[in-house]
C-alpha positions in Angstrom: 6.4 18.7 -2.2 2.8 18.2 -0.9 1.0 15.0 0.1 -2.7 15.0 -0.8 -5.5 12.6 -1.7 -5.5 11.5 -5.3 -7.9 13.2 -7.7 -9.7 12.1 -10.8 -7.3 14.2 -13.0 -4.3 12.3 -11.5 -5.4 8.8 -12.7 -3.4 8.7 -16.0 -0.3 10.2 -14.4 -0.5 7.8 -11.5 -0.7 4.8 -13.9 2.4 6.0 -15.8 4.5 6.7 -12.6 3.6 3.4 -11.0 4.4 1.5 -14.2 7.8 3.3 -14.4 8.6 2.8 -10.8 8.2 -1.0 -11.0 9.6 -1.5 -14.5 12.4 -4.0 -14.5 12.3 -4.6 -10.7 13.1 -8.3 -9.9 10.3 -8.5 -7.3 7.7 -7.1 -9.7 5.5 -8.8 -12.3 4.6 -5.5 -13.8 1.0 -5.6 -12.6 1.1 -2.8 -9.9 -0.4 0.0 -12.1 -3.2 -2.4 -13.2 -3.9 -3.4 -9.5 -4.5 0.2 -8.6 -6.8 0.6 -11.6 -8.8 -2.5 -10.7 -9.0 -1.4 -7.0 -10.3 2.0 -8.1 -12.8 0.4 -10.5 -14.0 -1.9 -7.7 -14.5 0.9 -5.2 -11.8 -0.8 -3.0 -9.2 1.9 -3.0 -9.9 3.0 0.6 -7.1 5.6 0.6 -4.9 6.8 -2.2 -2.4 9.6 -1.7 -0.2 11.4 -4.1 3.0 13.2 -3.6 3.0 16.2 -5.8 6.1 18.1 -6.8 6.6 20.6 -9.6 2.8 20.5 -10.2 2.6 16.8 -11.0 2.3 13.4 -9.1 5.7 12.0 -8.4 4.6 9.4 -5.8 1.6 7.3 -5.0 0.4 5.0 -2.2 -2.7 2.8 -2.1 -4.5 1.2 0.8 -7.3 -1.3 0.4 -9.3 -3.5 2.8 -8.0 -7.0 3.6 -9.9 -10.0 4.9 -8.7 -11.9 7.9 -9.8 -15.5 8.4 -10.6 -14.9 12.1 -13.2 -12.4 11.1 -11.4 -9.3 12.4 -12.3 -6.2 10.3 -10.8 -2.7 10.0 -7.5 -3.9 8.6 -5.9 -2.6 5.4 -3.2 -3.6 3.0 -0.6 -1.0 2.1 0.5 -1.2 -1.5 1.4 -0.6 -4.1 3.7 2.2 -3.1 5.5 3.9 -5.9 7.8 6.9 -6.5 8.8 8.1 -9.9 12.4 6.9 -10.5 13.7 10.4 -11.1 12.4 11.5 -7.6 13.5 8.4 -5.6 15.8 8.7 -2.6 14.2 12.0 -1.5 12.0 10.6 1.4 8.9 10.8 -0.8 7.9 7.1 0.0 8.5 7.8 3.7 6.2 10.8 3.6 3.5 8.9 1.8 3.6 6.0 4.3 3.5 8.3 7.3 0.7 10.4 5.8 -1.3 7.3 4.9 -0.9 5.6 8.3 -1.9 8.7 10.1 -5.1 9.2 8.0 -6.0 5.5 8.4 -5.6 5.8 12.2 -7.7 9.0 12.2 -10.4 7.2 10.2 -10.6 4.3 12.7 -8.5 1.6 11.1 -7.3 -1.1 13.4 -4.2 -2.0 11.5 -2.2 -2.4 8.3 -0.4 -5.2 6.6 2.3 -4.9 4.0 4.4 -7.3 1.8 7.6 -5.5 1.3 11.2 -4.8 2.2 11.7 -5.2 6.0 14.5 -2.6 6.1 12.1 0.0 4.8 8.8 -0.8 6.6 10.2 -1.7 10.0 11.1 1.9 10.7 7.4 2.7 10.7 6.7 0.0 13.3 5.8 -2.8 11.0 7.0 -6.2 12.1 6.6 -9.9 11.3 3.6 -11.3 13.2 3.6 -15.1 13.1 -0.1 -15.1 13.9 -0.8 -13.4 10.5 0.1 -15.2 7.3 -0.2 -14.5 3.6 -0.1 -17.6 1.4 3.1 -17.7 -0.7 4.7 -14.7 1.0 8.2 -14.9 2.6 7.3 -14.6 6.3 10.0 -12.0 7.0 8.6 -9.8 4.2 5.0 -9.9 5.3 4.5 -7.5 8.2 1.8 -5.9 10.3 1.3 -2.7 12.2 -1.6 -2.7 14.7 -3.2 0.6 15.9 -5.3 -0.8 18.8 -2.9 -3.2 20.6 -4.6 -6.2 19.1 -3.0 -8.4 16.4 -5.5 -10.8 14.8 -4.8 -14.4 14.1 -5.3 -15.9 10.7 -4.7 -15.8 7.0 -4.8 -12.5 5.1 -6.7 -12.2 1.9 -6.0 -9.1 -0.3 -8.8 -7.8 -2.5 -9.4 -9.8 -5.6 -8.1 -6.9 -7.7 -4.6 -8.0 -6.7 -5.2 -11.3 -8.5 -6.4 -9.9 -11.8 -10.1 -10.1 -11.0 -12.7 -7.3 -11.1 
């Protein structure tokens, strides 16, 4: 397996694998593949990595900028993260998260937020930060990872592509 940046010729395969990965999941409304498409169209897909195995994408991770009400910049939202159901439980998601976080740090990001399963994301250093909130999100599932020792204070706003706009 290799982890690499997504390419234009990956787009259709990424759409299919993300849709398949979230199909039937109780926490999903089925919009994840469309969110990635809208982020890409809006030029807001800051970092997108693919896990490639057997010559095809089997995993994908997206990072996009988030707004913070205190005006802090340089923060990103992780997600969606998807692994083809046939390839799950092989540490592909872990490799994508680690690779993405490392690249964001190298590119000067100040931190990342994620709405997801605490038992998965806490092992990368994500933790609930009471100073950061996302409207409507269960607090224990909304976590942050700072890269510079400073956690901002305020409400997080994901890109409008997450809400069907663009």
